N, C-alpha and C positions, 0 to 999 in steps of 0.2 A: 867203614867205606865199602861201597860196593865193588864187586869185581866181575869181570866178564871173561868168558872162555870162547875161543873159536876152534872148532875141530874140523880137520880135513881128513878125508879118506885118500892116503897116498898109496900108490902113485897116481890113481885116477884124477885127483883134483890138484895135481902139481901146479898148473897154471894159476888156479885161484890162490893157491898158498903162496906162491911167488909174488902175486899181485898184493896180497895182504902184507907180506914181509917188507916189500918195497914201497909201501904207501907213503912212508915218511920221505923217501927220496922223491917221489913225484910231487909231493906237497912242496918240498924245497925247490924243485925246478919250477913249478908254477909260481910260487911266491917270488923267485928271483926274476923271472920274465916279467911279471907285473910291476916290480919295483923298478927294473931297468927301463920299461916303458914310461912309468911315471916320472923317473928322472930325465929321460929324453924329452918328454913334453915340457916339463917344468924348467929344466936348465940347458937343454940342447941348443946348439948354434945352428939353426936351420931356417930355411925359408918357410913361408906360409904353407905351401903345399905339402912339404915334409911333415910339418907339425900336424896338419890335418890327417895325414896317413898314420902317424904315431897314435894320434887320439883315436882314430877309428879302430885300430887294431886293439888297443887297450880296452875300448868300450865293447868290442866284440867278445873279448875274453871274459869280461865282466859279465855280459849278457849270458854266455854260455854257463858260467858259474852259476848264475841265477836260475837258469833253467833246471839245474841239478840241485838246487837249494844248497849250494855249496858257497861258504863265505871264508875266504882265506883268513880274515882277521879273527875268526873264531878259534884258530888253532896256534896262535902264537904264545 
């Protein structure tokens, strides 16, 4: 099995180090946001205008993910 190593020059690259260490938290936040939006669109008790807003927000998040070639489904 292949292994990968990431090296940081601390303290100069403290910010980059923290970002790498917290990436799993960011993934969890983004995934939960997308799931909440999905559930709101699918099961929410709302009027047509609200549904349109939820769908637009969800679509925009997906569009931004695609711009960065990032697919949340790849990390489950």
